[in-house]
C-alpha positions as a Markdown table, in Angstrom:
| # | Residue | x | y | z |
|---|---|---|---|---|
| 1 | Met | -41.7 | 64.0 | -30.2 |
| 2 | Ser | -38.9 | 61.0 | -29.5 |
| 3 | Gln | -40.5 | 57.2 | -29.4 |
| 4 | Arg | -39.9 | 55.5 | -26.2 |
| 5 | Pro | -37.4 | 52.7 | -26.2 |
| 6 | His | -38.6 | 49.0 | -26.6 |
| 7 | Glu | -38.4 | 48.0 | -22.7 |
| 8 | Gln | -37.0 | 44.4 | -22.2 |
| 9 | Pro | -39.2 | 41.6 | -20.5 |
| 10 | Val | -38.6 | 41.4 | -16.4 |
| 11 | Phe | -37.7 | 37.7 | -15.1 |
| 12 | Ser | -38.2 | 36.3 | -12.3 |
| 13 | Val | -35.1 | 34.1 | -10.8 |
| 14 | Ser | -36.5 | 31.0 | -11.4 |
| 15 | Gln | -37.8 | 31.9 | -15.0 |
| 16 | Leu | -34.0 | 33.0 | -15.5 |
| 17 | Asn | -32.6 | 29.8 | -14.3 |
| 18 | Asp | -35.1 | 27.5 | -16.1 |
| 19 | Arg | -34.3 | 29.3 | -19.3 |
| 20 | Ala | -30.3 | 29.5 | -18.8 |
| 21 | Arg | -31.3 | 25.7 | -18.1 |
| 22 | Gln | -33.0 | 25.1 | -21.5 |
| 23 | Leu | -30.3 | 27.2 | -23.3 |
| 24 | Leu | -27.6 | 25.0 | -22.0 |
| 25 | Glu | -29.4 | 21.7 | -22.6 |
| 26 | Ile | -30.0 | 22.4 | -26.2 |
| 27 | Ser | -26.5 | 23.8 | -27.2 |
| 28 | Phe | -24.7 | 20.9 | -25.2 |
| 29 | Ala | -26.8 | 18.3 | -25.5 |
| 30 | Gln | -24.0 | 16.0 | -25.3 |
| 31 | Val | -20.5 | 16.1 | -24.2 |
| 32 | Arg | -17.5 | 14.6 | -23.9 |
| 33 | Val | -15.1 | 15.7 | -21.1 |
| 34 | Lys | -12.3 | 14.7 | -19.2 |
| 35 | Gly | -10.7 | 15.5 | -16.1 |
| 36 | Glu | -10.2 | 14.7 | -12.1 |
| 37 | Ile | -12.4 | 13.8 | -9.6 |
| 38 | Ser | -12.7 | 15.3 | -6.3 |
| 39 | Asn | -15.4 | 16.3 | -3.5 |
| 40 | Leu | -16.9 | 12.8 | -4.7 |
| 41 | Ser | -20.4 | 12.6 | -2.4 |
| 42 | Arg | -22.3 | 9.1 | -2.4 |
| 43 | Pro | -25.8 | 10.2 | -0.6 |
| 44 | Ser | -27.7 | 7.2 | 0.2 |
| 45 | Ser | -30.0 | 7.8 | -2.4 |
| 46 | Gly | -27.3 | 5.9 | -4.8 |
| 47 | His | -26.8 | 8.9 | -6.7 |
| 48 | Trp | -23.1 | 10.5 | -6.9 |
| 49 | Tyr | -22.1 | 14.3 | -6.7 |
| 50 | Phe | -18.7 | 15.3 | -7.3 |
| 51 | Thr | -16.5 | 18.1 | -8.9 |
| 52 | Leu | -14.6 | 17.3 | -12.4 |
| 53 | Lys | -11.5 | 19.9 | -12.3 |
| 54 | Asp | -7.9 | 20.4 | -14.3 |
| 55 | Glu | -5.3 | 22.9 | -13.5 |
| 56 | Gln | -7.1 | 26.0 | -14.2 |
| 57 | Ser | -10.9 | 25.0 | -13.4 |
| 58 | Gln | -13.6 | 22.9 | -12.0 |
| 59 | Val | -17.1 | 21.8 | -12.8 |
| 60 | Arg | -20.3 | 20.6 | -10.4 |
| 61 | Cys | -21.0 | 16.7 | -11.9 |
| 62 | Ala | -24.5 | 15.0 | -10.8 |
| 63 | Met | -24.4 | 11.2 | -12.0 |
| 64 | Phe | -28.1 | 9.6 | -10.6 |
| 65 | Arg | -27.9 | 6.3 | -9.7 |
| 66 | Ser | -29.5 | 4.7 | -12.7 |
| 67 | Arg | -26.1 | 5.5 | -14.3 |
| 68 | Thr | -23.9 | 4.6 | -11.6 |
| 69 | Ala | -25.4 | 1.5 | -11.3 |
| 70 | Gln | -24.1 | 0.7 | -15.0 |
| 71 | Leu | -20.4 | 1.5 | -14.2 |
| 72 | Ala | -17.7 | -1.3 | -14.4 |
| 73 | Phe | -15.3 | 0.2 | -11.8 |
| 74 | Asp | -15.6 | 2.2 | -9.0 |
| 75 | Pro | -14.4 | 6.0 | -9.3 |
| 76 | Lys | -12.5 | 7.4 | -6.3 |
| 77 | Ala | -11.4 | 11.4 | -5.2 |
| 78 | Gly | -7.8 | 11.9 | -7.6 |
| 79 | Asp | -9.2 | 9.2 | -10.5 |
| 80 | Arg | -8.7 | 10.9 | -13.8 |
| 81 | Val | -11.5 | 10.1 | -16.0 |
| 82 | Glu | -13.8 | 10.7 | -19.3 |
| 83 | Leu | -17.3 | 11.4 | -18.9 |
| 84 | Arg | -20.3 | 11.9 | -21.6 |
| 85 | Ala | -22.7 | 14.0 | -19.9 |
| 86 | Lys | -25.2 | 16.9 | -20.9 |
| 87 | Val | -24.9 | 20.3 | -19.8 |
| 88 | Ser | -27.5 | 21.7 | -17.6 |
| 89 | Leu | -28.2 | 24.1 | -14.4 |
| 90 | Tyr | -29.4 | 23.3 | -11.1 |
| 91 | Ala | -32.0 | 26.0 | -10.9 |
| 92 | Ala | -32.8 | 25.7 | -6.5 |
| 93 | Arg | -28.9 | 27.2 | -6.5 |
| 94 | Gly | -28.2 | 28.4 | -10.2 |
| 95 | Asp | -25.1 | 26.2 | -10.3 |
| 96 | Tyr | -24.3 | 25.1 | -14.1 |
| 97 | Gln | -23.5 | 21.3 | -13.7 |
| 98 | Leu | -23.2 | 18.2 | -15.9 |
| 99 | Ile | -25.4 | 15.8 | -15.6 |
| 100 | Val | -23.0 | 12.6 | -16.5 |
| 101 | Asp | -24.4 | 9.9 | -18.6 |
| 102 | Ser | -21.2 | 7.6 | -18.5 |
| 103 | Met | -17.6 | 7.5 | -17.6 |
| 104 | Lys | -14.6 | 5.5 | -17.8 |
| 105 | Pro | -10.9 | 6.0 | -16.8 |
| 106 | Ala | -8.9 | 8.3 | -18.9 |
| 107 | Gly | -5.6 | 7.5 | -20.4 |
| 108 | Glu | -6.8 | 4.4 | -22.5 |
| 109 | Gly | -6.1 | 6.6 | -25.8 |
| 110 | Ala | -2.3 | 6.1 | -25.0 |
| 111 | Leu | -2.5 | 2.7 | -23.9 |
| 112 | Leu | -4.5 | 1.9 | -27.2 |
| 113 | Leu | -1.9 | 3.4 | -28.9 |
| 114 | Ala | 0.7 | 1.7 | -27.0 |
| 115 | Phe | -1.0 | -2.1 | -28.1 |
| 116 | Glu | -1.6 | -1.3 | -31.7 |
| 117 | Gln | 2.5 | -0.5 | -31.5 |
| 118 | Leu | 3.9 | -3.7 | -30.0 |
| 119 | Lys | 0.8 | -5.5 | -32.3 |
| 120 | Arg | 2.4 | -4.5 | -35.3 |
| 121 | Lys | 6.3 | -5.0 | -34.0 |
| 122 | Leu | 5.5 | -8.7 | -33.2 |
| 123 | Leu | 3.3 | -9.1 | -36.5 |
| 124 | Ala | 6.3 | -8.1 | -38.4 |
| 125 | Glu | 9.0 | -10.6 | -36.6 |
| 126 | Gly | 6.2 | -13.3 | -37.4 |
| 127 | Leu | 5.4 | -14.1 | -34.0 |
| 128 | Leu | 1.7 | -13.7 | -34.4 |
| 129 | Asp | 1.5 | -16.3 | -37.7 |
| 130 | Ala | -1.2 | -18.5 | -37.7 |
| 131 | Ser | 1.3 | -21.3 | -38.8 |
| 132 | Leu | 3.1 | -21.0 | -35.6 |
| 133 | Lys | 0.4 | -22.0 | -33.3 |
| 134 | Arg | 0.7 | -25.5 | -32.2 |
| 135 | Pro | -2.2 | -27.7 | -31.8 |
| 136 | Ile | -3.6 | -28.3 | -28.0 |
| 137 | Pro | -3.8 | -32.1 | -27.0 |
| 138 | Ala | -6.3 | -33.6 | -25.2 |
| 139 | Pro | -4.5 | -33.2 | -21.4 |
| 140 | Arg | -3.9 | -35.3 | -18.3 |
| 141 | Arg | -2.7 | -32.2 | -16.5 |
| 142 | Val | -2.8 | -29.0 | -17.1 |
| 143 | Ala | -0.8 | -26.0 | -15.7 |
| 144 | Ile | -3.1 | -22.7 | -14.7 |
| 145 | Ile | -0.9 | -19.4 | -13.9 |
| 146 | Thr | -3.1 | -16.9 | -12.6 |
| 147 | Ser | -3.7 | -15.3 | -9.1 |
| 148 | Pro | -4.3 | -17.9 | -6.5 |
| 149 | Ser | -6.9 | -15.5 | -4.6 |
| 150 | Gly | -8.9 | -14.2 | -7.8 |
| 151 | Ala | -12.5 | -15.7 | -9.1 |
| 152 | Ala | -10.7 | -17.1 | -12.0 |
| 153 | Ile | -9.1 | -20.0 | -10.6 |
| 154 | His | -12.1 | -20.7 | -8.7 |
| 155 | Asp | -14.1 | -20.9 | -12.1 |
| 156 | Met | -11.6 | -22.8 | -14.0 |
| 157 | Leu | -11.1 | -25.7 | -11.2 |
| 158 | Thr | -14.9 | -25.4 | -10.7 |
| 159 | Val | -15.7 | -26.3 | -14.7 |
| 160 | Phe | -12.8 | -29.1 | -15.0 |
| 161 | Gln | -14.3 | -30.4 | -11.6 |
| 162 | Arg | -17.3 | -30.9 | -13.3 |
| 163 | Arg | -16.9 | -31.5 | -16.7 |
| 164 | Asp | -13.8 | -33.9 | -16.2 |
| 165 | Pro | -12.5 | -34.7 | -13.0 |
| 166 | Ser | -9.4 | -36.7 | -14.3 |
| 167 | Ile | -7.5 | -33.9 | -15.6 |
| 168 | Glu | -4.7 | -33.4 | -13.0 |
| 169 | Ile | -4.3 | -29.4 | -12.1 |
| 170 | Asp | -1.1 | -27.5 | -11.4 |
| 171 | Val | -1.6 | -23.9 | -9.9 |
| 172 | Tyr | 1.5 | -21.3 | -10.6 |
| 173 | Pro | 0.5 | -18.8 | -8.2 |
| 174 | Ser | 1.3 | -15.4 | -9.7 |
| 175 | Met | 0.2 | -11.5 | -9.4 |
| 176 | Val | -2.1 | -10.7 | -12.7 |
| 177 | Gln | -2.3 | -6.7 | -12.1 |
| 178 | Gly | 0.1 | -4.0 | -11.3 |
| 179 | Lys | 3.9 | -3.3 | -12.1 |
| 180 | Ala | 5.7 | -6.5 | -10.9 |
| 181 | Ala | 2.5 | -8.7 | -12.6 |
| 182 | Thr | 4.6 | -8.9 | -15.9 |
| 183 | Ala | 7.6 | -10.5 | -13.9 |
| 184 | Asn | 5.9 | -12.8 | -11.9 |
| 185 | Leu | 4.0 | -13.8 | -15.0 |
| 186 | Val | 6.6 | -14.8 | -17.3 |
| 187 | Ala | 8.6 | -16.3 | -13.9 |
| 188 | Ala | 6.1 | -18.8 | -13.1 |
| 189 | Leu | 5.7 | -19.7 | -17.2 |
| 190 | Gln | 9.2 | -20.5 | -17.0 |
| 191 | Arg | 8.6 | -22.8 | -14.2 |
| 192 | Ala | 6.3 | -24.6 | -15.5 |
| 193 | Asn | 8.6 | -25.4 | -18.8 |
| 194 | Arg | 11.1 | -26.4 | -16.3 |
| 195 | Asp | 8.5 | -28.7 | -14.6 |
| 196 | Gln | 7.7 | -30.4 | -17.9 |
| 197 | Arg | 4.6 | -32.0 | -16.2 |
| 198 | Ala | 1.6 | -30.5 | -18.1 |
| 199 | Asp | 0.9 | -30.8 | -21.3 |
| 200 | Val | -0.6 | -27.7 | -21.4 |
| 201 | Ile | -0.5 | -24.2 | -19.9 |
| 202 | Ile | -3.4 | -21.8 | -19.0 |
| 203 | Ile | -2.4 | -18.4 | -18.3 |
| 204 | Gly | -4.8 | -15.3 | -17.6 |
| 205 | Arg | -7.3 | -13.7 | -15.4 |
| 206 | Gly | -10.8 | -12.5 | -14.8 |
| 207 | Gly | -12.1 | -9.1 | -16.5 |
| 208 | Gly | -11.1 | -5.6 | -15.5 |
| 209 | Ser | -10.1 | -2.2 | -16.9 |
| 210 | Leu | -7.5 | -1.7 | -19.8 |
| 211 | Glu | -4.9 | -0.7 | -17.3 |
| 212 | Asp | -5.8 | -3.7 | -15.0 |
| 213 | Leu | -5.6 | -6.1 | -17.8 |
| 214 | Trp | -1.6 | -4.3 | -19.0 |
| 215 | Cys | 0.5 | -7.0 | -18.0 |
| 216 | Phe | -0.9 | -8.9 | -20.4 |
| 217 | Asn | 0.0 | -6.5 | -23.0 |
| 218 | Asp | 3.5 | -6.4 | -22.2 |
| 219 | Glu | 6.6 | -7.5 | -24.8 |
| 220 | Ser | 8.7 | -9.8 | -22.5 |
| 221 | Leu | 5.4 | -11.8 | -21.4 |
| 222 | Ala | 4.6 | -12.0 | -24.9 |
| 223 | Arg | 7.9 | -13.2 | -26.1 |
| 224 | Ala | 8.0 | -15.7 | -23.3 |
| 225 | Ile | 4.5 | -17.1 | -24.4 |
| 226 | Ala | 5.8 | -17.8 | -28.0 |
| 227 | Ala | 9.2 | -19.5 | -26.5 |
| 228 | Ser | 7.1 | -21.6 | -24.3 |
| 229 | Gln | 8.4 | -25.1 | -24.9 |
| 230 | Leu | 4.4 | -26.1 | -23.8 |
| 231 | Pro | 1.3 | -25.1 | -25.9 |
| 232 | Val | -0.1 | -22.3 | -23.9 |
| 233 | Val | -3.7 | -20.9 | -23.8 |
| 234 | Ser | -4.4 | -17.1 | -23.1 |
| 235 | Ala | -8.0 | -16.7 | -21.1 |
| 236 | Val | -7.4 | -12.8 | -20.4 |
| 237 | Gly | -10.7 | -11.0 | -19.3 |
| 238 | His | -13.6 | -11.5 | -20.9 |
| 239 | Glu | -14.7 | -12.0 | -24.4 |
| 240 | Val | -14.3 | -8.3 | -25.8 |
| 241 | Asp | -11.3 | -7.9 | -24.2 |
| 242 | Thr | -8.3 | -8.5 | -26.7 |
| 243 | Ser | -4.5 | -8.9 | -25.8 |
| 244 | Ile | -1.3 | -9.3 | -27.1 |
| 245 | Ala | -1.3 | -12.4 | -25.0 |
| 246 | Asp | -4.3 | -13.9 | -27.0 |
| 247 | Leu | -2.4 | -12.9 | -29.9 |
| 248 | Val | 0.6 | -14.7 | -29.3 |
| 249 | Ala | -0.4 | -17.6 | -27.5 |
| 250 | Asp | -1.8 | -21.1 | -29.4 |
| 251 | Leu | -5.2 | -20.6 | -28.6 |
| 252 | Arg | -7.2 | -17.8 | -26.7 |
| 253 | Ala | -10.0 | -18.9 | -24.7 |
| 254 | Pro | -12.9 | -15.9 | -24.2 |
| 255 | Thr | -12.9 | -16.3 | -20.7 |
| 256 | Pro | -11.1 | -18.3 | -18.2 |
| 257 | Ser | -14.0 | -21.1 | -17.6 |
| 258 | Ala | -14.0 | -21.0 | -21.5 |
| 259 | Ala | -10.8 | -21.8 | -21.3 |
| 260 | Ala | -11.3 | -25.3 | -18.8 |
| 261 | Glu | -14.5 | -25.9 | -21.0 |
| 262 | Leu | -12.3 | -25.9 | -24.4 |
| 263 | Leu | -9.6 | -28.2 | -22.5 |
| 264 | Ser | -12.0 | -30.4 | -21.0 |
| 265 | Ser | -14.3 | -30.8 | -24.0 |
| 266 | Asp | -14.3 | -33.6 | -26.4 |
| 267 | Arg | -13.4 | -31.1 | -29.2 |
| 268 | Ser | -16.6 | -32.5 | -31.6 |
| 269 | Gln | -17.3 | -30.7 | -34.7 |
| 270 | Gln | -20.5 | -30.2 | -33.4 |
| 271 | Arg | -19.4 | -28.6 | -30.1 |
| 272 | Gln | -16.9 | -26.7 | -32.1 |
| 273 | Arg | -19.6 | -25.5 | -34.6 |
| 274 | Leu | -21.6 | -24.8 | -31.4 |
| 275 | Val | -19.1 | -22.2 | -29.7 |
| 276 | Glu | -18.5 | -20.7 | -33.0 |
| 277 | Leu | -22.0 | -20.6 | -33.5 |
| 278 | Ala | -22.4 | -19.0 | -29.9 |
| 279 | Lys | -19.5 | -16.7 | -30.8 |
| 280 | Arg | -21.2 | -15.0 | -33.9 |
| 281 | Leu | -24.4 | -14.8 | -32.0 |
| 282 | Trp | -23.3 | -13.3 | -29.0 |
| 283 | His | -21.0 | -10.5 | -31.6 |
| 284 | Ser | -24.4 | -9.9 | -33.4 |
| 285 | Gln | -26.4 | -9.4 | -30.0 |
| 286 | Gln | -23.9 | -7.1 | -29.0 |
| 287 | Arg | -23.5 | -5.1 | -32.3 |
| 288 | Gln | -27.6 | -4.8 | -32.1 |
| 289 | Leu | -27.3 | -3.6 | -28.5 |
| 290 | Lys | -24.6 | -1.2 | -29.0 |
| 291 | Met | -26.8 | 0.3 | -32.2 |
| 292 | Ala | -30.1 | 0.3 | -29.9 |
| 293 | Ala | -27.9 | 2.2 | -27.3 |
| 294 | Asn | -26.7 | 5.0 | -29.3 |
| 295 | Thr | -30.5 | 5.2 | -31.1 |
| 296 | Val | -31.7 | 5.7 | -27.4 |
| 297 | Gln | -28.9 | 8.0 | -26.3 |
| 298 | Gln | -30.1 | 10.4 | -29.8 |
| 299 | Leu | -33.6 | 10.3 | -28.7 |
| 300 | Arg | -33.1 | 11.2 | -25.4 |
| 301 | Gly | -30.8 | 14.1 | -26.2 |
| 302 | Arg | -34.0 | 15.7 | -28.0 |
| 303 | Leu | -36.8 | 14.7 | -25.6 |
| 304 | Arg | -37.6 | 16.4 | -22.5 |
| 305 | Ser | -39.5 | 14.4 | -19.7 |
| 306 | Pro | -40.7 | 15.1 | -16.2 |
| 307 | Gln | -38.2 | 13.2 | -14.9 |
| 308 | Gln | -36.0 | 16.6 | -14.8 |
| 309 | Leu | -38.2 | 17.5 | -12.3 |
| 310 | Leu | -37.7 | 14.3 | -10.2 |
| 311 | Gln | -34.0 | 14.5 | -10.7 |
| 312 | Asp | -33.7 | 18.1 | -9.1 |
| 313 | Ser | -35.8 | 17.3 | -6.3 |
| 314 | Ser | -33.5 | 14.3 | -5.6 |
| 315 | Gln | -30.9 | 16.3 | -5.8 |
| 316 | Arg | -32.2 | 18.8 | -3.3 |
| 317 | Leu | -33.2 | 15.8 | -1.2 |
| 318 | Asp | -29.3 | 15.2 | -1.2 |
| 319 | Gln | -28.5 | 18.4 | -0.2 |
| 320 | Leu | -30.5 | 18.4 | 2.7 |
| 321 | Glu | -29.3 | 14.8 | 3.8 |
| 322 | Leu | -25.9 | 16.1 | 3.8 |
| 323 | Arg | -26.6 | 19.1 | 5.2 |
| 324 | Leu | -28.0 | 16.9 | 8.0 |
| 325 | Gly | -25.3 | 14.7 | 8.1 |
| 326 | Arg | -22.8 | 17.7 | 9.0 |
| 327 | Ala | -25.3 | 18.9 | 11.6 |
| 328 | Trp | -25.5 | 15.9 | 13.3 |
| 329 | Gln | -21.3 | 16.1 | 13.5 |
| 330 | Gln | -21.5 | 19.5 | 15.0 |
| 331 | Gln | -23.9 | 18.1 | 17.5 |
| 332 | Gln | -22.0 | 15.3 | 18.4 |
| 333 | Gln | -18.8 | 17.5 | 18.6 |
| 334 | His | -20.2 | 19.9 | 21.0 |
| 335 | Arg | -21.2 | 17.1 | 23.4 |
| 336 | His | -17.8 | 15.8 | 23.0 |
| 337 | Glu | -16.5 | 18.8 | 23.9 |
| 338 | Arg | -18.7 | 19.0 | 26.8 |
| 339 | Leu | -17.6 | 15.6 | 28.1 |
| 340 | Ala | -14.3 | 16.1 | 27.6 |
| 341 | Ser | -14.4 | 19.4 | 30.2 |
| 342 | Arg | -16.0 | 17.4 | 33.1 |
| 343 | Leu | -13.8 | 14.5 | 32.2 |
| 344 | Ala | -10.6 | 17.4 | 33.1 |
| 345 | Ala | -12.7 | 18.5 | 36.0 |
| 346 | Leu | -13.1 | 15.1 | 37.7 |
| 347 | Gln | -9.7 | 14.3 | 36.5 |
| 348 | His | -8.4 | 17.4 | 38.6 |
| 349 | Cys | -10.4 | 16.0 | 41.8 |
| 350 | His | -9.1 | 12.7 | 41.7 |
| 351 | Pro | -6.9 | 11.1 | 44.5 |
| 352 | Glu | -4.2 | 10.4 | 42.2 |
| 353 | Arg | -2.9 | 14.1 | 43.1 |
| 354 | Ala | -3.0 | 13.5 | 46.3 |
| 355 | Ile | -0.6 | 10.2 | 45.7 |
| 356 | Glu | 1.4 | 11.9 | 43.1 |
| 357 | Gln | 1.9 | 14.2 | 45.8 |
| 358 | Gln | 3.2 | 12.0 | 48.9 |
| 359 | Gln | 5.6 | 10.4 | 46.1 |
| 360 | Gln | 6.9 | 13.3 | 45.7 |
| 361 | Asn | 7.6 | 13.7 | 49.4 |
| 362 | Ile | 8.7 | 10.4 | 49.6 |
| 363 | Asn | 11.3 | 11.2 | 46.2 |
| 364 | Ser | 12.5 | 14.0 | 48.3 |
| 365 | Leu | 13.1 | 11.7 | 51.9 |
| 366 | Gln | 14.6 | 9.3 | 49.7 |
| 367 | Gln | 17.4 | 12.1 | 48.2 |
| 368 | Arg | 18.0 | 13.5 | 51.7 |
| 369 | Leu | 18.3 | 10.1 | 53.4 |
| 370 | Gln | 21.1 | 9.1 | 50.3 |
| 371 | Arg | 22.9 | 12.3 | 51.2 |
| 372 | Ala | 22.9 | 11.4 | 54.8 |
| 373 | Met | 24.6 | 8.5 | 54.0 |
| 374 | His | 26.9 | 9.7 | 52.1 |
| 375 | Leu | 28.2 | 12.5 | 54.3 |
| 376 | His | 28.6 | 9.5 | 57.2 |
| 377 | Leu | 30.2 | 7.5 | 54.6 |
| 378 | Gln | 32.5 | 10.2 | 53.8 |
| 379 | His | 33.5 | 10.7 | 57.6 |
| 380 | His | 34.5 | 7.0 | 58.3 |
| 381 | Gln | 36.3 | 7.1 | 54.8 |
| 382 | Asp | 38.3 | 10.4 | 56.3 |
| 383 | Ala | 38.6 | 8.9 | 60.0 |
| 384 | Leu | 39.9 | 5.4 | 58.3 |
| 385 | Ala | 42.4 | 7.7 | 56.5 |
| 386 | His | 43.8 | 9.2 | 59.5 |
| 387 | Gln | 43.9 | 5.8 | 61.4 |
| 388 | Val | 46.3 | 4.3 | 58.1 |
| 389 | Gln | 48.5 | 7.7 | 58.1 |
| 390 | Met | 49.2 | 7.0 | 61.6 |
| 391 | Leu | 50.1 | 3.5 | 60.9 |
| 392 | Asn | 52.1 | 4.1 | 58.1 |
| 393 | Asn | 54.3 | 6.6 | 60.3 |
| 394 | Leu | 54.7 | 3.4 | 62.7 |
| 395 | Ser | 56.1 | 1.4 | 59.9 |
| 396 | Pro | 59.2 | 0.2 | 60.1 |
| 397 | Leu | 59.4 | 1.0 | 56.4 |
| 398 | Gln | 59.0 | 4.8 | 57.5 |
| 399 | Val | 62.5 | 4.7 | 59.9 |
| 400 | Leu | 63.9 | 4.1 | 56.4 |
| 401 | Thr | 63.3 | 7.7 | 55.6 |
| 402 | Arg | 65.2 | 9.0 | 58.1 |
| 403 | Gly | 68.7 | 7.4 | 56.8 |
| 404 | Tyr | 68.4 | 3.9 | 58.6 |
| 405 | Ala | 68.8 | 0.9 | 57.0 |
| 406 | Ile | 67.5 | -3.1 | 57.3 |
| 407 | Ala | 70.2 | -5.7 | 57.0 |
| 408 | Gln | 68.5 | -9.3 | 55.7 |
| 409 | Ser | 70.5 | -12.6 | 55.5 |
| 410 | Ala | 70.1 | -14.5 | 52.7 |
| 411 | Asp | 67.1 | -16.2 | 53.9 |
| 412 | Gly | 65.4 | -12.6 | 53.7 |
| 413 | Ser | 65.4 | -12.8 | 57.7 |
| 414 | Val | 66.5 | -9.8 | 59.6 |
| 415 | Ile | 69.8 | -9.5 | 61.1 |
| 416 | Arg | 69.9 | -8.0 | 64.5 |
| 417 | Asn | 73.1 | -8.7 | 65.8 |
| 418 | Ala | 76.5 | -8.6 | 64.4 |
| 419 | Ser | 77.3 | -12.0 | 65.6 |
| 420 | Glu | 74.2 | -14.0 | 63.3 |
| 421 | Val | 76.3 | -13.0 | 60.1 |
| 422 | Ala | 79.6 | -14.7 | 59.2 |
| 423 | Leu | 83.0 | -13.3 | 57.9 |
| 424 | Gly | 82.4 | -13.3 | 53.5 |
| 425 | Glu | 78.5 | -13.9 | 53.8 |
| 426 | Arg | 76.4 | -12.2 | 51.6 |
| 427 | Ile | 73.6 | -10.4 | 53.2 |
| 428 | Thr | 71.1 | -7.4 | 51.6 |
| 429 | Thr | 71.0 | -4.1 | 53.2 |
| 430 | Arg | 67.2 | -2.1 | 52.3 |
| 431 | Val | 67.3 | 1.6 | 52.4 |
| 432 | Gln | 64.8 | 4.3 | 51.3 |
| 433 | Gln | 65.4 | 4.0 | 47.6 |
| 434 | Gly | 66.3 | 0.4 | 46.8 |
| 435 | Thr | 68.6 | -2.4 | 48.3 |
| 436 | Leu | 72.4 | -3.3 | 48.6 |
| 437 | His | 74.0 | -6.2 | 48.0 |
| 438 | Cys | 76.8 | -6.4 | 50.6 |
| 439 | Gln | 79.5 | -9.0 | 51.6 |
| 440 | Val | 80.5 | -8.7 | 55.1 |
| 441 | Ile | 84.1 | -8.3 | 55.4 |
| 442 | Gly | 84.8 | -7.9 | 59.2 |
| 443 | Thr | 82.1 | -7.7 | 62.3 |
| 444 | Asp | 82.3 | -5.7 | 65.3 |
| 445 | Thr | 79.5 | -7.0 | 68.2 |
| 446 | Glu | 80.4 | -4.1 | 70.7 |
| 447 | Ser | 77.2 | -2.3 | 71.2 |
| 448 | Ala | 76.5 | 1.1 | 70.2 |
| 449 | Ser | 77.7 | 3.8 | 72.4 |
């Protein structure tokens, strides 16, 4: 007798989705994925939902409010980003998705490689040697090269005004981000050197991403700073940001405000020591915070909490909110269409149509009047031409066409009688074609028979 095969358990859909989610979250507790953002949605809850795609595939992503608030940049559709996330499954729809912990712009690896290559090149040429650094004098006038509309210039002017209002400031406006920024910065640096008004130059801007600060990593700007006749203080971004300009400059300030602090301070040993201790303390705190964050991240990946249910509910609420928004838009569209239809019917009955018809009648009458005037004028022109022809037929000159001639004395008067001329007198005789110049050799006063 044969034995019945072992029957497999039957799952409900919810049980299957829960089991699949557990397997995904255990197998992919933390992954790093890069791609392009599309279909970015930001409901009022503060959570973000979007699709991450490349040339062949795409995956849904969710980033909750506690994580979006920590981003240092504002992503948009079309941006290429790198995510750190865990793989999960939204059980309500059975959708496989990524729960995003952090996000940063993609492509920083190539920029960092270019940064290191330029750094090694300048180091080999000796442009980064400490022996080339010039001492920073206590300035009476400072040239600041930065964006005139950024927060950096406001912060520096505030610090100088608070600490030492006697220091005079010359602002050389320049772009500090984008393709044209490097040429702007170099030109401003050269102008400040030509003017020779300031004792020291501050060049920099506020914080931003590596791409935002990239103009300060350009080789042409680095060589312009090295060639500057005036000492240069570089103040680019935040303390954690290090640029090529920082390495070439005579002094690197952690921030634009710190640059103003350094140039307006009394440079006492105690103050310098305090600054160094603050830097060491900040670096120590950053290392400890980073270690603690890594520990928390590792524990979070291994710990399951009821927060998952809250996140799922929040995600479903967001989906309902989006559906409600679409339904409201459709309803408004329907109302707009009905209103447009009624406006069209009202427009059909508008008196403007009658006015247009009357205007067309007026135009037709004007055209008929113009044609009548033209025919009347043509008739009078024909009559005038006939009168001119009759007058021409009666013209004395017309007689010449029949073989007659007109004789004229030297003064131009018409000779009607042979006795009016003397022998030998020169006269002219006008015929149909031309004039004859004649001399009288004889006269006959007898009348023609």
